[in-house]
N, CA, C and O atoms as a printed pandas DataFrame, in Angstrom:
     atom_number atom_name residue_name chain_id  residue_number  x_coord  y_coord  z_coord
0              1         N          MET        A               1  116.150   75.381   92.429
1              2        CA          MET        A               1  116.759   74.353   93.306
2              3         C          MET        A               1  117.415   74.913   94.424
3              4         O          MET        A               1  117.997   75.990   94.289
4              5         N          PRO        A               2  117.398   74.284   95.589
5              6        CA          PRO        A               2  118.155   74.835   96.796
6              7         C          PRO        A               2  119.662   75.013   96.457
7              8         O          PRO        A               2  120.229   74.262   95.664
8              9         N          GLU        A               3  120.250   75.985   97.058
9             10        CA          GLU        A               3  121.613   76.264   96.747
10            11         C          GLU        A               3  122.568   75.049   97.143
11            12         O          GLU        A               3  123.471   74.659   96.403
12            13         N          LYS        A               4  122.287   74.515   98.332
13            14        CA          LYS        A               4  123.115   73.436   98.904
14            15         C          LYS        A               4  122.193   72.154   98.929
15            16         O          LYS        A               4  121.139   72.134   99.564
16            17         N          LEU        A               5  122.638   71.151   98.237
17            18        CA          LEU        A               5  121.944   69.886   98.317
18            19         C          LEU        A               5  122.862   68.867   98.913
19            20         O          LEU        A               5  124.045   68.771   98.586
20            21         N          HIS        A               6  122.245   68.074   99.842
21            22        CA          HIS        A               6  122.983   66.995  100.560
22            23         C          HIS        A               6  122.237   65.747  100.343
23            24         O          HIS        A               6  121.215   65.550  101.000
24            25         N          PRO        A               7  122.655   64.874   99.474
25            26        CA          PRO        A               7  121.989   63.582   99.247
26            27         C          PRO        A               7  121.925   62.900  100.546
27            28         O          PRO        A               7  122.921   62.845  101.267
28            29         N          ALA        A               8  120.759   62.358  100.893
29            30        CA          ALA        A               8  120.550   61.505  102.004
30            31         C          ALA        A               8  121.309   60.241  101.963
31            32         O          ALA        A               8  121.866   59.929  100.911
32            33         N          PRO        A               9  121.388   59.457  103.034
33            34        CA          PRO        A               9  122.110   58.258  102.991
34            35         C          PRO        A               9  121.586   57.224  101.982
35            36         O          PRO        A               9  120.437   57.346  101.557
36            37         N          GLU        A              10  122.334   56.262  101.596
37            38        CA          GLU        A              10  122.025   55.314  100.552
38            39         C          GLU        A              10  120.579   54.768  100.717
39            40         O          GLU        A              10  119.874   54.640   99.716
40            41         N          PHE        A              11  120.150   54.464  101.871
41            42        CA          PHE        A              11  118.786   53.844  102.136
42            43         C          PHE        A              11  117.580   54.824  101.697
43            44         O          PHE        A              11  116.407   54.450  101.678
44            45         N          SER        A              12  117.991   56.073  101.359
45            46        CA          SER        A              12  116.968   57.106  101.073
46            47         C          SER        A              12  117.227   57.706   99.708
47            48         O          SER        A              12  117.227   58.928   99.554
48            49         N          LYS        A              13  117.440   56.894   98.758
49            50        CA          LYS        A              13  117.745   57.454   97.403
50            51         C          LYS        A              13  116.596   58.343   96.996
51            52         O          LYS        A              13  115.425   58.073   97.260
52            53         N          GLY        A              14  116.997   59.434   96.328
53            54        CA          GLY        A              14  115.972   60.410   95.822
54            55         C          GLY        A              14  115.534   61.408   96.886
55            56         O          GLY        A              14  114.608   62.185   96.656
56            57         N          VAL        A              15  116.196   61.399   98.065
57            58        CA          VAL        A              15  115.837   62.338   99.116
58            59         C          VAL        A              15  117.062   63.241   99.363
59            60         O          VAL        A              15  118.196   62.765   99.319
60            61         N          TYR        A              16  116.841   64.512   99.616
61            62        CA          TYR        A              16  117.937   65.486   99.819
62            63         C          TYR        A              16  117.697   66.101  101.181
63            64         O          TYR        A              16  116.554   66.176  101.633
64            65         N          TRP        A              17  118.734   66.535  101.832
65            66        CA          TRP        A              17  118.622   67.262  103.093
66            67         C          TRP        A              17  118.866   68.736  102.760
67            68         O          TRP        A              17  119.704   69.081  101.927
68            69         N          VAL        A              18  118.103   69.584  103.441
69            70        CA          VAL        A              18  118.369   70.963  103.410
70            71         C          VAL        A              18  118.304   71.359  104.906
71            72         O          VAL        A              18  117.420   70.971  105.668
72            73         N          PHE        A              19  119.366   72.199  105.260
73            74        CA          PHE        A              19  119.533   72.631  106.722
74            75         C          PHE        A              19  119.074   74.036  106.865
75            76         O          PHE        A              19  119.466   74.864  106.042
76            77         N          VAL        A              20  118.337   74.360  107.763
77            78        CA          VAL        A              20  117.859   75.794  108.013
78            79         C          VAL        A              20  117.932   76.129  109.497
79            80         O          VAL        A              20  118.024   75.283  110.387
80            81         N          ARG        A              21  117.885   77.400  109.668
81            82        CA          ARG        A              21  117.927   77.942  111.035
82            83         C          ARG        A              21  116.760   78.926  111.090
83            84         O          ARG        A              21  116.573   79.751  110.196
84            85         N          VAL        A              22  116.000   78.814  112.144
85            86        CA          VAL        A              22  114.855   79.630  112.505
86            87         C          VAL        A              22  114.877   80.226  113.905
87            88         O          VAL        A              22  115.231   79.532  114.858
88            89         N          LYS        A              23  114.526   81.426  114.045
89            90        CA          LYS        A              23  114.476   82.039  115.384
90            91         C          LYS        A              23  113.532   81.176  116.283
91            92         O          LYS        A              23  112.526   80.646  115.811
92            93         N          LYS        A              24  113.874   81.060  117.535
93            94        CA          LYS        A              24  113.145   80.289  118.468
94            95         C          LYS        A              24  111.703   80.773  118.486
95            96         O          LYS        A              24  110.792   79.946  118.458
96            97         N          GLU        A              25  111.458   82.085  118.532
97            98        CA          GLU        A              25  110.113   82.593  118.631
98            99         C          GLU        A              25  109.289   82.395  117.301
99           100         O          GLU        A              25  108.070   82.565  117.309
100          101         N          ASP        A              26  109.945   82.047  116.198
101          102        CA          ASP        A              26  109.303   81.826  114.928
102          103         C          ASP        A              26  109.080   80.347  114.683
103          104         O          ASP        A              26  108.355   79.975  113.760
104          105         N          SER        A              27  109.673   79.523  115.471
105          106        CA          SER        A              27  109.734   78.047  115.127
106          107         C          SER        A              27  108.327   77.360  115.117
107          108         O          SER        A              27  108.079   76.468  114.305
108          109         N          ALA        A              28  107.427   77.787  116.021
109          110        CA          ALA        A              28  106.128   77.133  116.060
110          111         C          ALA        A              28  105.356   77.437  114.729
111          112         O          ALA        A              28  104.693   76.558  114.179
112          113         N          PHE        A              29  105.461   78.685  114.238
113          114        CA          PHE        A              29  104.861   79.080  113.032
114          115         C          PHE        A              29  105.507   78.365  111.880
115          116         O          PHE        A              29  104.753   77.911  111.020
116          117         N          PHE        A              30  106.796   78.207  111.750
117          118        CA          PHE        A              30  107.519   77.474  110.756
118          119         C          PHE        A              30  107.138   76.054  110.736
119          120         O          PHE        A              30  106.976   75.494  109.652
120          121         N          TYR        A              31  106.980   75.416  111.866
121          122        CA          TYR        A              31  106.556   73.984  111.925
122          123         C          TYR        A              31  105.132   73.906  111.291
123          124         O          TYR        A              31  104.866   72.994  110.508
124          125         N          THR        A              32  104.286   74.787  111.600
125          126        CA          THR        A              32  102.945   74.832  111.088
126          127         C          THR        A              32  102.929   74.992  109.636
127          128         O          THR        A              32  102.165   74.299  108.964
128          129         N          VAL        A              33  103.745   75.890  109.069
129          130        CA          VAL        A              33  103.819   76.082  107.663
130          131         C          VAL        A              33  104.333   74.746  106.925
131          132         O          VAL        A              33  103.829   74.370  105.867
132          133         N          LEU        A              34  105.308   74.107  107.530
133          134        CA          LEU        A              34  105.777   72.866  106.925
134          135         C          LEU        A              34  104.735   71.800  107.010
135          136         O          LEU        A              34  104.596   71.052  106.042
136          137         N          GLU        A              35  103.984   71.656  108.076
137          138        CA          GLU        A              35  102.892   70.661  108.171
138          139         C          GLU        A              35  101.860   70.905  107.164
139          140         O          GLU        A              35  101.241   69.965  106.667
140          141         N          ALA        A              36  101.641   72.148  106.833
141          142        CA          ALA        A              36  100.498   72.417  105.879
142          143         C          ALA        A              36  100.829   72.219  104.409
143          144         O          ALA        A              36   99.999   72.391  103.516
144          145         N          GLN        A              37  102.110   71.841  104.203
145          146        CA          GLN        A              37  102.476   71.610  102.829
146          147         C          GLN        A              37  102.271   70.146  102.343
147          148         O          GLN        A              37  102.762   69.762  101.281
148          149         N          ASP        A              38  101.565   69.376  103.117
149          150        CA          ASP        A              38  101.132   68.041  102.671
150          151         C          ASP        A              38  102.259   67.173  102.111
151          152         O          ASP        A              38  102.155   66.706  100.977
152          153         N          GLY        A              39  103.278   66.955  102.833
153          154        CA          GLY        A              39  104.365   65.901  102.415
154          155         C          GLY        A              39  105.480   66.448  101.567
155          156         O          GLY        A              39  106.313   65.645  101.145
156          157         N          ILE        A              40  105.588   67.716  101.272
157          158        CA          ILE        A              40  106.812   68.092  100.459
158          159         C          ILE        A              40  108.079   68.004  101.226
159          160         O          ILE        A              40  109.156   67.953  100.632
160          161         N          VAL        A              41  107.992   67.983  102.610
161          162        CA          VAL        A              41  109.130   67.786  103.384
162          163         C          VAL        A              41  108.880   67.061  104.705
163          164         O          VAL        A              41  107.815   67.234  105.298
164          165         N          SER        A              42  109.787   66.291  105.162
165          166        CA          SER        A              42  109.858   65.814  106.534
166          167         C          SER        A              42  110.903   66.646  107.287
167          168         O          SER        A              42  111.817   67.170  106.652
168          169         N          TYR        A              43  110.810   66.778  108.528
169          170        CA          TYR        A              43  111.680   67.656  109.257
170          171         C          TYR        A              43  112.040   67.131  110.679
171          172         O          TYR        A              43  111.261   66.449  111.345
172          173         N          SER        A              44  113.198   67.478  111.063
173          174        CA          SER        A              44  113.690   67.219  112.424
174          175         C          SER        A              44  114.385   68.433  112.950
175          176         O          SER        A              44  115.180   69.101  112.290
176          177         N          THR        A              45  114.018   68.679  114.230
177          178        CA          THR        A              45  114.837   69.739  114.921
178          179         C          THR        A              45  116.047   69.158  115.440
179          180         O          THR        A              45  115.969   68.141  116.130
180          181         N          LEU        A              46  117.187   69.707  115.178
181          182        CA          LEU        A              46  118.514   69.274  115.637
182          183         C          LEU        A              46  118.766   69.666  117.052
183          184         O          LEU        A              46  118.362   70.740  117.498
184          185         N          PRO        A              47  119.470   68.752  117.801
185          186        CA          PRO        A              47  119.736   69.137  119.204
186          187         C          PRO        A              47  120.624   70.252  119.408
187          188         O          PRO        A              47  121.579   70.452  118.658
188          189         N          GLY        A              48  120.337   71.011  120.425
189          190        CA          GLY        A              48  121.198   72.253  120.667
190          191         C          GLY        A              48  120.913   72.685  122.042
191          192         O          GLY        A              48  119.961   72.218  122.668
192          193         N          PRO        A              49  121.745   73.601  122.550
193          194        CA          PRO        A              49  121.599   74.096  123.949
194          195         C          PRO        A              49  120.231   74.838  124.117
195          196         O          PRO        A              49  119.794   75.567  123.226
196          197         N          ILE        A              50  119.608   74.633  125.232
197          198        CA          ILE        A              50  118.308   75.339  125.437
198          199         C          ILE        A              50  118.388   76.783  125.507
199          200         O          ILE        A              50  117.389   77.499  125.431
200          201         N          THR        A              51  119.723   77.274  125.671
201          202        CA          THR        A              51  119.884   78.691  125.760
202          203         C          THR        A              51  119.960   79.435  124.357
203          204         O          THR        A              51  119.905   80.662  124.266
204          205         N          ASP        A              52  120.089   78.597  123.297
205          206        CA          ASP        A              52  120.093   79.174  121.940
206          207         C          ASP        A              52  118.817   79.980  121.611
207          208         O          ASP        A              52  117.735   79.634  122.085
208          209         N          HIS        A              53  118.926   80.935  120.892
209          210        CA          HIS        A              53  117.787   81.799  120.446
210          211         C          HIS        A              53  117.307   81.440  119.087
211          212         O          HIS        A              53  116.613   82.211  118.424
212          213         N          PHE        A              54  117.704   80.188  118.648
213          214        CA          PHE        A              54  117.253   79.767  117.336
214          215         C          PHE        A              54  117.194   78.209  117.352
215          216         O          PHE        A              54  117.691   77.529  118.250
216          217         N          ARG        A              55  116.549   77.723  116.291
217          218        CA          ARG        A              55  116.440   76.314  116.168
218          219         C          ARG        A              55  117.026   75.911  114.730
219          220         O          ARG        A              55  116.650   76.454  113.691
220          221         N          ASP        A              56  117.953   74.932  114.787
221          222        CA          ASP        A              56  118.489   74.354  113.510
222          223         C          ASP        A              56  117.648   73.209  113.168
223          224         O          ASP        A              56  117.292   72.427  114.050
224          225         N          MET        A              57  117.289   73.052  111.888
225          226        CA          MET        A              57  116.492   71.981  111.444
226          227         C          MET        A              57  117.033   71.331  110.250
227          228         O          MET        A              57  117.734   71.941  109.442
228          229         N          GLU        A              58  116.697   70.043  110.126
229          230        CA          GLU        A              58  117.043   69.245  108.982
230          231         C          GLU        A              58  115.772   68.908  108.190
231          232         O          GLU        A              58  114.873   68.233  108.692
232          233         N          LEU        A              59  115.721   69.371  107.003
233          234        CA          LEU        A              59  114.526   69.072  106.163
234          235         C          LEU        A              59  114.849   67.911  105.239
235          236         O          LEU        A              59  115.895   67.980  104.593
236          237         N          GLN        A              60  114.110   66.917  105.117
237          238        CA          GLN        A              60  114.259   65.771  104.166
238          239         C          GLN        A              60  113.292   66.040  102.970
239          240         O          GLN        A              60  112.077   66.062  103.168
240          241         N          VAL        A              61  113.817   66.240  101.748
241          242        CA          VAL        A              61  113.038   66.702  100.727
242          243         C          VAL        A              61  113.182   65.655   99.502
243          244         O          VAL        A              61  114.253   65.447   98.932
244          245         N          PRO        A              62  112.043   65.066   99.196
245          246        CA          PRO        A              62  112.074   64.169   98.039
246          247         C          PRO        A              62  112.502   65.042   96.795
247          248         O          PRO        A              62  112.153   66.217   96.683
248          249         N          GLU        A              63  113.272   64.392   95.882
249          250        CA          GLU        A              63  113.828   65.085   94.707
250          251         C          GLU        A              63  112.626   65.799   93.960
251          252         O          GLU        A              63  112.813   66.941   93.541
252          253         N          LYS        A              64  111.524   65.243   93.794
253          254        CA          LYS        A              64  110.487   65.764   93.071
254          255         C          LYS        A              64  109.851   67.074   93.632
255          256         O          LYS        A              64  109.132   67.808   92.954
256          257         N          TYR        A              65  110.172   67.287   94.883
257          258        CA          TYR        A              65  109.653   68.590   95.588
258          259         C          TYR        A              65  110.733   69.577   95.823
259          260         O          TYR        A              65  110.481   70.573   96.501
260          261         N          LEU        A              66  111.950   69.384   95.308
261          262        CA          LEU        A              66  113.040   70.313   95.581
262          263         C          LEU        A              66  112.706   71.702   95.168
263          264         O          LEU        A              66  112.975   72.632   95.928
264          265         N          GLU        A              67  112.114   71.917   93.964
265          266        CA          GLU        A              67  111.849   73.252   93.491
266          267         C          GLU        A              67  110.656   73.824   94.338
267          268         O          GLU        A              67  110.676   75.026   94.603
268          269         N          GLU        A              68  109.636   73.053   94.774
269          270        CA          GLU        A              68  108.549   73.536   95.474
270          271         C          GLU        A              68  109.146   74.014   96.931
271          272         O          GLU        A              68  108.827   75.083   97.452
272          273         N          CYS        A              69  109.984   73.145   97.464
273          274        CA          CYS        A              69  110.572   73.464   98.842
274          275         C          CYS        A              69  111.408   74.741   98.716
275          276         O          CYS        A              69  111.371   75.580   99.616
276          277         N          ASP        A              70  112.159   74.909   97.623
277          278        CA          ASP        A              70  112.933   76.144   97.479
278          279         C          ASP        A              70  112.036   77.409   97.386
279          280         O          ASP        A              70  112.339   78.452   97.966
280          281         N          ARG        A              71  110.944   77.273   96.646
281          282        CA          ARG        A              71  110.062   78.368   96.531
282          283         C          ARG        A              71  109.362   78.693   97.908
283          284         O          ARG        A              71  109.170   79.859   98.252
284          285         N          LEU        A              72  109.019   77.700   98.619
285          286        CA          LEU        A              72  108.477   77.804   99.993
286          287         C          LEU        A              72  109.494   78.556  100.927
287          288         O          LEU        A              72  109.146   79.514  101.617
288          289         N          LEU        A              73  110.704   78.084  100.904
289          290        CA          LEU        A              73  111.673   78.740  101.821
290          291         C          LEU        A              73  111.966   80.227  101.340
291          292         O          LEU        A              73  112.156   81.120  102.166
292          293         N          GLY        A              74  111.993   80.439  100.072
293          294        CA          GLY        A              74  112.225   81.771   99.529
294          295         C          GLY        A              74  111.046   82.678   99.940
295          296         O          GLY        A              74  111.241   83.845  100.280
296          297         N          SER        A              75  109.806   82.114   99.903
297          298        CA          SER        A              75  108.613   82.961  100.215
298          299         C          SER        A              75  108.625   83.338  101.764
299          300         O          SER        A              75  107.992   84.319  102.155
300          301         N          LEU        A              76  109.286   82.617  102.549
301          302        CA          LEU        A              76  109.309   82.972  104.045
302          303         C          LEU        A              76  110.307   84.064  104.409
303          304         O          LEU        A              76  110.363   84.522  105.551
304          305         N          GLY        A              77  111.147   84.499  103.350
305          306        CA          GLY        A              77  112.083   85.657  103.580
306          307         C          GLY        A              77  113.028   85.438  104.749
307          308         O          GLY        A              77  113.674   84.402  104.909
308          309         N          ASP        A              78  113.057   86.491  105.549
309          310        CA          ASP        A              78  114.007   86.495  106.746
310          311         C          ASP        A              78  113.553   85.586  107.861
311          312         O          ASP        A              78  114.245   85.503  108.875
312          313         N          LEU        A              79  112.418   84.889  107.736
313          314        CA          LEU        A              79  112.039   83.964  108.807
314          315         C          LEU        A              79  112.874   82.793  108.896
315          316         O          LEU        A              79  113.074   82.248  109.982
316          317         N          VAL        A              80  113.433   82.323  107.692
317          318        CA          VAL        A              80  114.282   81.145  107.802
318          319         C          VAL        A              80  115.599   81.454  106.963
319          320         O          VAL        A              80  115.599   82.123  105.929
320          321         N          PHE        A              81  116.720   80.877  107.546
321          322        CA          PHE        A              81  118.051   81.163  107.005
322          323         C          PHE        A              81  118.575   79.759  106.604
323          324         O          PHE        A              81  118.676   78.882  107.462
324          325         N          ARG        A              82  118.899   79.545  105.352
325          326        CA          ARG        A              82  119.492   78.337  104.803
326          327         C          ARG        A              82  120.904   78.216  105.195
327          328         O          ARG        A              82  121.710   79.110  104.937
328          329         N          LEU        A              83  121.241   77.081  105.841
329          330        CA          LEU        A              83  122.667   76.823  106.264
330          331         C          LEU        A              83  123.401   76.107  105.220
331          332         O          LEU        A              83  122.788   75.355  104.461
332          333         N          PRO        A              84  124.750   76.290  105.113
333          334        CA          PRO        A              84  125.524   75.653  104.081
334          335         C          PRO        A              84  125.708   74.138  104.222
335          336         O          PRO        A              84  126.064   73.461  103.258
336          337         N          GLY        A              85  125.480   73.643  105.350
337          338        CA          GLY        A              85  125.663   72.220  105.712
338          339         C          GLY        A              85  125.066   71.891  107.082
339          340         O          GLY        A              85  124.468   72.732  107.753
340          341         N          ARG        A              86  125.258   70.640  107.459
341          342        CA          ARG        A              86  124.693   70.272  108.765
342          343         C          ARG        A              86  125.506   71.031  109.900
343          344         O          ARG        A              86  126.737   71.013  109.896
344          345         N          PRO        A              87  124.841   71.637  110.781
345          346        CA          PRO        A              87  125.516   72.273  111.897
346          347         C          PRO        A              87  126.027   71.209  112.798
347          348         O          PRO        A              87  125.477   70.108  112.850
348          349         N          PRO        A              88  127.096   71.524  113.527
349          350        CA          PRO        A              88  127.696   70.567  114.511
350          351         C          PRO        A              88  126.673   70.337  115.639
351          352         O          PRO        A              88  126.016   71.267  116.106
352          353         N          VAL        A              89  126.557   69.013  116.076
353          354        CA          VAL        A              89  125.659   68.771  117.144
354          355         C          VAL        A              89  126.326   69.171  118.429
355          356         O          VAL        A              89  127.486   68.872  118.712
356          357         N          GLN        A              90  125.453   69.919  119.240
357          358        CA          GLN        A              90  125.901   70.441  120.440
358          359         C          GLN        A              90  125.196   69.814  121.640
359          360         O          GLN        A              90  124.149   69.182  121.498
360          361         N          SER        A              91  125.789   69.999  122.835
361          362        CA          SER        A              91  125.107   69.462  124.004
362          363         C          SER        A              91  123.843   70.333  124.323
363          364         O          SER        A              91  123.835   71.549  124.132
364          365         N          LYS        A              92  122.818   69.661  124.801
365          366        CA          LYS        A              92  121.644   70.397  125.167
366          367         C          LYS        A              92  121.709   71.207  126.429
367          368         O          LYS        A              92  120.769   71.911  126.796
368          369         N          ILE        A              93  122.861   71.091  127.096
369          370        CA          ILE        A              93  123.113   71.797  128.384
370          371         C          ILE        A              93  123.736   73.143  128.161
371          372         O          ILE        A              93  124.011   73.862  129.121
């Protein structure tokens, strides 16, 4: 199970959020890996300054795929860093 689970809002029962950070240069590869997993996660890139060298992402994971998601993130090693909670929203400027 992921170390930090954040239940989604009431309208999304059974869905958890996992927050991760990926280097900007690795983000396209990471998006491709997530897309190839056939629905174990939905994801959103969180807003941040364009000068950042990383992308913070919110993964929405159905409860039945939590272990599979954890294995996937673990298999990516240093490519992805799990955040302890939702990062503060920053201006894009």
